[in-house]
C-alpha positions in Angstrom: 30.7 164.3 86.1 33.4 166.7 85.2 33.0 170.3 84.1 35.1 171.7 81.3 35.7 175.5 81.3 35.8 176.7 77.7 35.2 180.3 78.4 31.6 180.2 77.3 28.9 178.1 78.8 30.2 175.2 81.0 30.2 171.8 79.3 29.4 168.7 81.2 31.2 165.4 80.3 29.2 162.3 81.1 30.9 158.9 80.8 29.3 156.4 78.4 27.6 153.5 80.1 26.6 150.1 78.7 27.3 149.0 75.1 28.5 152.4 74.0 32.1 151.3 73.9 33.5 148.1 72.3 34.8 145.6 74.7 38.4 144.5 74.4 38.7 141.3 72.5 41.5 138.9 73.2 43.3 137.8 70.0 45.9 135.1 70.2 48.2 136.1 67.3 50.3 133.7 65.2 53.0 136.4 64.7 54.3 139.3 66.8 56.9 142.0 66.3 59.7 142.9 68.7 57.4 144.9 70.9 55.0 141.9 71.1 57.9 139.6 72.1 58.9 142.0 74.9 55.4 142.5 76.1 54.5 138.9 76.0 57.6 137.1 77.1 60.2 139.8 78.1 62.4 138.9 75.1 64.0 142.1 73.9 65.1 142.9 70.3 68.7 141.8 70.5 67.9 138.5 72.1 65.1 137.9 69.6 67.4 138.4 66.6 70.1 136.2 68.3 67.5 133.4 68.7 66.4 133.9 65.1 70.0 133.7 63.9 70.6 130.6 65.9 67.5 128.9 64.4 65.9 128.6 67.8 62.8 130.7 66.8 61.3 131.4 63.4 60.5 134.7 61.8 59.6 136.4 58.6 60.5 139.8 57.1 57.7 141.7 55.3 59.2 144.1 52.9 58.0 145.9 49.8 59.8 145.3 46.5 63.0 147.4 46.1 62.9 148.5 49.8 65.7 148.1 52.3 63.5 148.3 55.4 60.6 146.2 56.3 58.8 144.6 59.3 60.1 141.6 61.1 57.5 139.3 62.6 58.3 136.3 64.9 56.3 133.1 64.9 54.6 132.8 68.3 54.4 128.9 68.1 58.2 128.8 67.7 58.8 131.1 70.7 56.5 128.9 72.8 58.2 125.8 71.6 61.6 127.2 72.4 60.6 128.3 75.9 59.0 124.9 76.6 62.2 123.2 75.5 64.2 125.3 77.9 61.7 124.4 80.7 62.0 120.7 79.9 65.8 121.0 79.9 65.6 122.5 83.4 67.2 125.8 82.4 
């Protein structure tokens, strides 16, 4: 237990035990952004866009009408297929 000094009466913080917190759920996404590519496979933004331009992986841009900027998402299945093809090619 930790004590917190607020200047008044000391408060005691007790960690929650049992079902008080939600357990982390593993979700296997179909699409990830650049940060997801880097976290999952170590593929940084510049390489991701190069692979996309070369047609080696697939992606989609989500953008509101009349907006220049949007959100680029990459298809996880295409990333896995690309990496497996490199593995089979022995590279």
